[in-house]
C-alpha positions in Angstrom: 5.6 -68.1 -36.9 8.3 -67.3 -39.3 11.5 -65.7 -38.2 12.0 -62.0 -39.2 14.9 -61.2 -41.4 17.0 -58.0 -40.9 16.8 -56.8 -44.6 13.6 -54.8 -44.3 10.8 -53.9 -42.0 8.1 -56.1 -43.4 10.0 -59.3 -44.5 7.7 -59.7 -47.5 10.6 -59.6 -49.9 12.6 -62.2 -48.0 13.0 -65.4 -50.0 12.1 -67.5 -46.9 8.8 -65.6 -46.5 6.0 -66.0 -49.0 3.4 -63.9 -47.2 3.4 -60.7 -45.1 2.7 -62.8 -42.0 6.3 -62.4 -40.9 5.6 -58.7 -40.5 3.6 -59.5 -37.4 6.1 -61.9 -36.1 6.6 -61.7 -32.3 10.4 -61.5 -32.6 10.1 -58.4 -34.7 7.6 -56.8 -32.3 10.1 -57.5 -29.5 12.7 -55.7 -31.5 10.5 -52.6 -31.8 9.7 -52.7 -28.1 13.5 -53.0 -27.3 14.2 -50.1 -29.6 11.5 -48.0 -27.8 12.9 -49.0 -24.4 16.3 -47.9 -25.6 15.0 -44.5 -26.7 13.1 -44.1 -23.4 16.2 -45.2 -21.5 18.3 -42.6 -23.4 15.7 -39.9 -22.6 15.9 -40.9 -18.9 19.7 -40.8 -19.0 19.7 -37.3 -20.6 17.2 -36.1 -18.0 19.3 -37.5 -15.2 22.4 -35.8 -16.6 20.5 -32.5 -16.8 19.3 -32.9 -13.2 22.9 -33.6 -12.1 24.2 -30.5 -14.0 21.5 -28.4 -12.4 22.4 -29.7 -8.9 26.1 -29.0 -9.6 25.2 -25.5 -10.7 23.1 -24.9 -7.6 26.0 -26.1 -5.4 28.4 -23.8 -7.2 26.0 -20.9 -6.7 25.5 -21.6 -3.0 29.3 -21.8 -2.5 29.8 -18.5 -4.2 27.0 -16.9 -2.1 28.7 -18.2 1.0 32.0 -16.8 0.0 30.5 -13.4 -0.8 28.7 -13.4 2.6 31.8 -14.3 4.4 33.8 -11.7 2.6 31.2 -9.1 3.4 31.3 -10.1 7.1 35.1 -9.8 7.2 34.9 -6.4 5.5 32.2 -5.3 8.0 34.3 -6.5 10.9 37.3 -4.7 9.6 35.4 -1.5 9.0 34.0 -1.7 12.6 37.5 -2.2 14.0 38.7 0.9 12.1 35.7 2.9 13.2 36.3 2.0 16.8 40.0 2.7 16.4 39.5 6.2 15.0 36.5 7.1 17.2 
């Protein structure tokens, strides 16, 4: 097998290559596979970041709900105290 050059995708114009056999070179195929792995890895990274952002948003929403509930409980308790006081 001939080594693939980096000047083009088929290597048929490379001076060291006289036929298009270099286009099917294993090294070049590995390069394509590595590129695809990189793209898939990037996709997985983006998906992981989106999941993390969603989880952070859910945590923020839960915290705000908890604060609202606690505030409502305090208001209710205060109202009940006032009601008992003026009853």
